[in-house]
PAGU-892044 format. One line per 5 residues: number of its first residue (from 1); their letters; for each residue x, y, z of C-alpha. Coordinates in Angstrom, 1 decimal, m for minus. Layout:
! residues N
NUM	A	X,Y,Z; ...
! end
This chain:
! residues 445
1	MKTTL	4.8,5.5,m30.6; 7.9,6.4,m28.6; 10.4,3.7,m28.1; 12.9,3.4,m25.2; 15.7,0.9,m24.7
6	IKNAK	17.0,0.1,m21.3; 20.3,m1.6,m21.5; 22.5,m3.5,m19.1; 20.0,m3.6,m16.2; 19.8,m6.2,m13.5
11	LVNEG	16.2,m7.3,m13.7; 14.6,m8.5,m10.5; 11.6,m10.5,m11.7; 9.8,m13.8,m11.1; 12.3,m15.1,m8.5
16	EIYHA	15.4,m14.3,m10.5; 18.0,m11.6,m10.8; 19.7,m11.5,m14.2; 21.3,m9.0,m16.7; 19.0,m8.1,m19.7
21	DVYIK	17.9,m5.3,m22.0; 14.3,m4.1,m22.1; 12.6,m2.5,m25.1; 9.6,m0.4,m24.6; 7.3,0.6,m27.4
26	GTFIE	4.5,3.0,m26.5; 2.9,1.9,m23.2; 4.1,m1.7,m23.4; 7.2,m3.8,m22.9; 7.9,m5.2,m26.4
31	KIERQ	11.1,m7.2,m25.8; 13.3,m8.6,m23.1; 16.6,m10.1,m24.1; 19.4,m11.4,m21.9; 21.8,m11.4,m24.8
36	GIAMA	21.2,m7.8,m25.5; 19.0,m5.8,m27.9; 20.4,m4.0,m30.9; 17.2,m2.4,m32.1; 17.1,1.4,m32.6
41	ADEVI	15.1,3.4,m30.0; 14.1,7.1,m29.5; 15.8,7.0,m26.1; 18.5,4.7,m24.9; 19.1,4.4,m21.1
46	DAQGL	22.4,2.7,m19.9; 21.3,1.1,m16.6; 24.7,m0.4,m15.9; 25.0,m1.1,m12.1; 21.3,m0.4,m11.5
51	YLLPG	18.5,m2.9,m10.8; 15.2,m2.8,m12.8; 12.1,m3.8,m10.7; 8.4,m3.9,m11.8; 6.7,m0.7,m10.5
56	LIDDQ	5.3,m1.4,m7.0; 1.6,m1.7,m6.7; 0.3,m0.3,m3.3; m3.0,m1.9,m2.4; m3.8,0.5,0.5
61	VHFRE	m3.4,4.3,0.3; m5.5,7.3,1.7; m4.9,10.3,m0.7; m7.5,12.4,1.0; m9.4,13.7,m2.0
66	PGLTH	m12.2,14.7,m1.9; m12.9,16.8,1.2; m9.6,16.4,3.1; m7.3,18.1,0.7; m5.5,20.1,3.5
71	KGEIY	m3.8,16.7,4.3; m3.1,15.5,0.8; m4.4,15.4,m2.8; m4.5,12.7,m5.5; m2.0,14.8,m7.5
76	TEAKA	0.5,15.4,m4.7; 0.4,12.0,m3.2; 0.6,10.1,m6.5; 3.5,12.3,m7.5; 5.3,11.3,m4.2
81	AVAGG	4.4,7.7,m5.0; 6.1,7.6,m8.4; 9.2,9.3,m7.0; 9.2,6.2,m4.5; 8.9,3.6,m7.3
86	ITSYM	5.1,3.1,m6.8; 3.5,3.0,m10.2; 0.0,1.9,m9.2; m2.2,2.4,m6.1; m5.6,1.4,m4.7
91	EMPNT	m7.2,4.2,m2.7; m9.5,3.9,0.3; m13.0,5.2,0.5; m12.9,7.2,3.8; m12.8,10.6,2.2
96	SPSAT	m15.4,13.4,2.6; m17.9,12.5,1.4; m17.1,8.8,1.8; m17.2,6.8,m1.5; m20.2,4.6,m0.5
101	TIELL	m22.2,5.0,m3.7; m21.4,4.3,m7.3; m21.8,7.9,m8.2; m19.3,9.1,m5.5; m16.8,6.4,m6.4
106	EQKYQ	m16.9,7.3,m10.1; m16.2,11.0,m9.2; m13.0,9.9,m7.6; m12.0,8.0,m10.8; m12.8,11.1,m12.9
111	RASAC	m10.6,13.2,m10.7; m7.7,10.8,m10.9; m8.0,10.6,m14.7; m7.3,14.4,m14.7; m4.3,14.6,m12.3
116	SLANY	m2.8,11.2,m11.2; 0.8,10.5,m12.4; 0.4,6.9,m11.3; m2.1,4.2,m12.2; m5.2,4.0,m9.9
121	SFFMG	m8.1,2.2,m8.6; m10.5,3.0,m5.8; m12.2,0.8,m3.2; m16.0,1.1,m2.7; m16.8,1.9,0.9
126	TTNTN	m19.3,m0.1,3.1; m21.7,1.1,5.7; m24.4,m0.7,7.7; m27.0,0.2,5.1; m25.4,0.4,1.6
131	LSELL	m25.5,m3.3,0.5; m27.5,m2.4,m2.6; m24.8,m0.1,m3.8; m22.1,m2.7,m3.1; m23.8,m5.1,m5.4
136	KVDPS	m23.6,m2.7,m8.3; m19.8,m2.7,m8.2; m18.2,m4.0,m11.5; m15.4,m6.3,m10.4; m13.5,m5.7,m13.7
141	TVCGV	m13.2,m2.0,m13.1; m13.1,m1.7,m9.2; m10.3,m3.2,m7.1; m12.6,m4.2,m4.3; m14.9,m3.3,m1.4
146	KIFMG	m13.5,m2.0,1.9; m15.0,m2.7,5.3; m13.8,m0.9,8.4; m14.4,m3.4,11.2; m12.8,m0.8,13.6
151	SSTGD	m13.5,2.9,14.1; m13.3,5.1,11.1; m14.4,8.3,9.4; m18.1,9.2,9.4; m20.6,6.2,9.4
156	MLVDD	m18.1,3.8,7.7; m17.7,1.6,10.8; m19.7,m1.5,9.9; m20.7,m3.0,13.3; m24.2,m4.4,12.6
161	PNALE	m23.7,m8.3,12.7; m26.6,m8.7,10.2; m25.1,m6.2,7.8; m21.7,m8.0,8.0; m23.3,m11.3,7.3
166	QIFAQ	m25.1,m10.0,4.3; m22.0,m8.2,2.9; m19.9,m11.4,3.3; m22.6,m13.6,1.9; m23.6,m11.5,m1.1
171	VKTLI	m20.6,m9.3,m2.3; m18.9,m11.2,m5.1; m15.8,m9.1,m5.5; m12.8,m9.0,m3.1; m13.5,m7.6,0.4
176	ATHCE	m10.7,m5.9,2.1; m11.0,m5.3,5.9; m9.5,m3.1,8.6; m9.8,m5.3,11.6; m9.9,m4.0,15.2
181	NDPMV	m12.7,m4.7,17.6; m14.2,m1.3,18.3; m15.9,m2.1,21.6; m12.6,m3.4,22.9; m10.7,m0.4,21.8
186	KQNQA	m13.2,2.0,23.4; m13.1,m0.1,26.6; m9.3,m0.1,26.7; m9.2,3.7,26.1; m11.7,4.3,28.9
191	AVLAE	m9.6,2.3,31.3; m6.4,4.0,30.4; m7.9,7.5,30.6; m9.5,6.6,34.0; m6.2,5.6,35.4
196	FGEDI	m3.8,8.1,33.8; m6.0,11.0,32.6; m5.9,12.5,29.1; m2.4,13.9,29.3; m0.9,10.6,28.1
201	DASFH	1.6,10.0,25.2; 1.7,7.7,22.2; 3.3,4.8,24.0; m0.2,4.0,25.3; m1.4,3.5,21.7
206	PKIRN	m0.6,m0.3,21.5; m2.2,m0.7,24.9; m5.5,0.9,23.8; m5.4,m0.8,20.3; m3.9,m4.0,21.6
211	EEACY	m3.3,m7.4,20.3; m6.6,m8.8,21.5; m8.7,m6.1,19.7; m6.9,m6.9,16.5; m7.0,m10.7,16.8
216	TSSAF	m10.7,m10.8,17.8; m11.7,m8.7,14.8; m9.5,m10.6,12.3; m10.7,m14.0,13.6; m14.2,m12.8,13.2
221	AVSLA	m13.6,m11.7,9.6; m11.9,m15.0,8.8; m14.8,m16.9,10.3; m17.4,m15.1,8.2; m15.3,m15.5,5.0
226	KKHGT	m15.0,m19.3,5.7; m18.8,m19.5,6.4; m19.7,m17.7,3.1; m16.8,m18.6,0.8; m15.9,m14.9,0.6
231	RLHIL	m12.8,m13.6,m1.1; m11.3,m11.8,2.0; m8.1,m9.7,2.2; m7.2,m8.5,5.7; m5.1,m5.3,5.7
236	HISTA	m2.2,m4.2,7.9; m1.6,m7.2,10.1; 0.1,m5.8,13.3; 0.4,m8.8,15.7; 2.1,m12.1,15.8
241	KELDL	m1.0,m13.7,17.2; m3.0,m13.0,14.0; m0.6,m14.9,11.8; m2.0,m18.2,12.9; m5.2,m17.2,11.0
246	FDNTL	m3.4,m17.5,7.6; m2.2,m20.4,5.5; 1.1,m20.8,3.7; 0.5,m24.2,2.2; m1.6,m23.1,m0.8
251	PLVQK	m0.4,m21.2,m3.8; m1.7,m17.6,m3.8; m4.0,m18.2,m6.7; m5.9,m20.8,m4.6; m6.2,m18.7,m1.5
256	KITAE	m9.5,m17.2,m0.6; m8.2,m15.5,2.6; m5.1,m13.4,2.2; m3.3,m10.8,4.3; m1.2,m7.7,4.0
261	ACVHH	1.8,m6.3,6.0; 2.6,m2.5,5.9; 6.0,m1.0,5.9; 5.6,0.7,9.2; 4.8,m2.6,11.0
266	LWFSD	8.0,m4.1,9.4; 10.2,m1.1,10.5; 9.1,0.4,13.8; 8.4,m1.1,17.2; 6.9,0.3,20.5
271	ADYAT	10.5,1.3,21.5; 10.2,4.0,18.8; 7.3,5.9,20.5; 9.9,7.5,22.8; 11.4,9.5,20.0
276	KGNWI	8.7,9.4,17.3; 5.6,9.8,19.4; 2.5,10.7,17.4; 4.5,10.6,14.1; 4.2,6.8,14.3
281	KWNPA	0.6,6.8,15.6; m1.2,4.4,13.2; m4.3,2.2,13.4; m3.6,m0.6,14.0; m0.8,0.4,16.4
286	VKKAS	2.8,m0.3,16.0; 3.4,m2.9,18.6; 6.3,m5.0,20.1; 9.6,m5.8,18.4; 8.5,m9.4,18.5
291	DRDAI	5.4,m8.6,16.6; 7.4,m6.7,14.0; 9.9,m9.5,13.5; 7.1,m12.2,13.4; 5.3,m10.1,10.6
296	LQAVI	8.5,m10.0,8.6; 9.0,m13.7,9.0; 5.3,m14.3,7.9; 6.1,m12.2,4.7; 9.0,m14.4,4.0
301	DNRID	7.2,m17.7,4.7; 4.1,m16.6,2.7; 1.5,m16.4,5.5; 1.4,m12.8,4.6; 0.9,m12.2,0.9
306	VIATD	1.6,m8.6,0.0; 3.4,m5.5,1.4; 1.7,m2.1,1.2; 2.0,1.3,3.0; m1.5,2.5,4.3
311	HAPHT	m0.2,5.9,3.3; m2.4,8.3,5.3; m1.2,11.9,5.6; m2.2,14.4,8.3; m0.9,18.0,8.7
316	IEEKE	2.0,18.8,11.0; m0.4,20.8,13.2; m2.8,17.9,13.6; 0.0,15.6,14.6; 1.4,18.0,17.1
321	NKYIK	m1.8,17.7,19.2; m1.7,15.8,22.4; m1.8,12.1,21.8; m5.5,11.7,22.6; m6.5,14.2,19.9
326	APSGG	m3.8,13.5,17.3; m5.1,11.6,14.3; m3.7,8.2,13.3; m1.8,7.7,10.1; 1.2,8.9,8.3
331	PLVQH	2.7,9.4,4.8; 4.8,6.6,3.4; 4.6,6.2,m0.4; 7.7,8.1,m1.2; 9.9,6.1,1.1
336	SLNAL	8.4,2.6,1.4; 10.7,1.1,m1.4; 13.7,2.7,0.2; 12.7,1.1,3.6; 12.3,m2.3,2.0
341	LQLHK	15.6,m2.0,0.2; 17.2,m1.1,3.5; 15.9,m4.2,5.1; 17.4,m6.1,2.1; 20.7,m4.3,2.7
346	EGKIS	20.6,m5.5,6.4; 20.1,m9.0,5.2; 16.5,m9.4,6.4; 14.7,m9.9,3.0; 15.8,m10.6,m0.5
351	LEKIV	15.2,m8.4,m3.4; 13.3,m11.2,m5.1; 10.9,m11.5,m2.1; 10.4,m7.7,m2.1; 9.3,m7.8,m5.7
356	EKACH	7.2,m10.9,m5.1; 5.2,m9.2,m2.3; 5.1,m5.6,m3.6; 4.6,m6.3,m7.3; 3.8,m9.9,m8.4
361	NVAIL	1.5,m10.9,m5.6; m0.6,m7.7,m5.6; m1.3,m8.4,m9.3; m2.2,m12.0,m8.6; m4.3,m11.3,m5.6
366	FEIDR	m6.4,m8.5,m7.3; m6.2,m10.2,m10.8; m4.8,m7.0,m12.3; m4.6,m6.7,m16.0; m0.9,m6.9,m17.3
371	RGYIR	0.8,m5.3,m14.4; 3.2,m6.3,m11.7; 5.7,m8.1,m13.8; 8.5,m7.4,m16.3; 7.0,m9.3,m19.2
376	EGFYA	6.7,m8.8,m22.9; 3.2,m7.6,m23.7; 2.7,m6.1,m20.1; 2.4,m2.4,m19.3; 5.9,m0.8,m18.9
381	DLVLV	5.6,0.1,m15.2; 9.2,0.0,m14.1; 11.6,1.4,m11.5; 15.4,1.7,m11.7; 17.1,1.7,m8.3
386	DLNQS	20.7,2.2,m7.3; 21.7,0.1,m4.3; 24.9,1.9,m3.9; 23.8,5.5,m3.6; 22.7,6.9,m0.2
391	YTVNK	19.7,9.1,0.3; 18.7,11.0,3.5; 15.1,12.1,4.0; 14.7,15.7,5.0; 12.2,18.6,4.6
396	ENILY	13.8,19.7,1.3; 13.1,16.5,m0.5; 9.8,15.4,1.0; 7.0,15.6,m1.7; 4.0,14.9,0.5
401	KCQWS	1.6,17.8,0.7; 1.7,17.4,4.6; 5.5,18.1,4.3; 6.7,15.5,6.9; 7.7,12.0,7.1
406	PFEGQ	8.2,9.4,9.9; 11.5,8.7,8.2; 12.9,12.3,8.4; 16.6,12.1,9.3; 16.9,8.5,8.1
411	TFDSK	19.7,7.8,5.7; 18.8,5.0,3.2; 21.6,3.2,1.4; 19.6,3.0,m1.8; 18.0,5.5,m4.1
416	IRKTF	15.2,5.4,m6.7; 16.6,6.8,m10.0; 13.9,6.5,m12.5; 10.2,5.5,m12.6; 8.3,4.5,m15.8
421	VNGHL	4.5,4.5,m15.8; 2.8,2.9,m18.9; 6.2,3.4,m20.7; 6.5,7.0,m19.9; 9.5,8.2,m17.9
426	VYNEG	7.6,10.2,m15.3; 10.4,10.4,m12.7; 14.0,10.9,m13.7; 16.8,11.7,m11.2; 14.5,14.1,m9.2
431	EFDES	12.8,15.6,m12.2; 9.2,14.9,m13.3; 7.7,14.8,m16.8; 4.0,15.3,m16.2; 3.0,15.2,m20.0
436	SLGMR	1.4,11.8,m19.5; m0.9,10.6,m16.7; m1.6,7.2,m15.2; m4.4,4.9,m16.2; m7.4,3.3,m14.5
441	MRFNR	m6.4,m0.2,m13.7; m8.5,m3.1,m15.0; m9.0,m6.5,m13.5; m9.4,m9.9,m15.1; m12.4,m11.0,m13.2
! end
């Protein structure tokens, strides 16, 4: 087994920042020593001046395979993810066909096993009629079940009250929800189009997908979870109003209802529609600066438990459509850690809190086997970052298949230098070693 010794790094782990050496043997971390490690290794990396973080675990991505590979592929998007310090991801079911049967779900796992540079898991999708398939999910090998309680691809909108009751009552693994009230969204859109016509721009997006549509749906999901004792995780919180639904008095391991914030809701506000337009059109919508700031505060005070991306690429041609026809979503995995580190440089969040929310808490929340921490005996999923080297996002260095980013032109004051996945140095100063692939994540359930 290959051995690697990382020397002189500043570890950011479990609420501390401290100097230590880390010894990797094969796929695992074998030794961590603050006083230094003198053991011989096949490769020695001097990390003087660099910070060593656990690899980020992104609990919400859309990599578009199968069926939508003109937008992105598991290979291309996972490659972009490891370049951005994300070593593990959980991918959503709204592909084509949608992953709403065990057979279709396993086909995605098989594809990832052949091409993904990062570790992976895939959510099982729900419909109004596939409860029997949901009950076949093995909680130890699948991250969870996804419910779209807002409009989505194909028949994946679950809007039958009886179906929702049965899913919340019977499904025993984690349920993740996209919460927007679809009738409200449709009513809002009809009213806007009646008043202004179809030639409107993206600034109307938070008016159509407004605070009330988000809160009503999230509150309904919480009420169902409380009624049935369901393990509920609400994705991409976008409003300050929703934050009152979540508790910060319990430790995470005791919470049955948890919440996620996404990088774009921590970075952009409705003021950015003037310059970014459809490039920041997401569902749920980017809303007011006061919502953005409240979400960041909720991350810090533990009402929100994890940070993710909701990476969802579309082609440039699709995004250049008029607002009403342009799809929602954008690519983020390559630049999410850069954005979070920029917020740290601006004094808005600590490094320890970034690691807690993007690494440790995802591992706790999903009960992931031996990932999310820098610990002896854990998989060596690690990222070395330089907080003193700037990096500007441009067409030449974007790795997404769609070839654009909402951060184009942004200069970040930090740079990802190296990424290890299961002990393998897959990304090194802009170069990739694709001789080893990621692994299917397992869950201690």
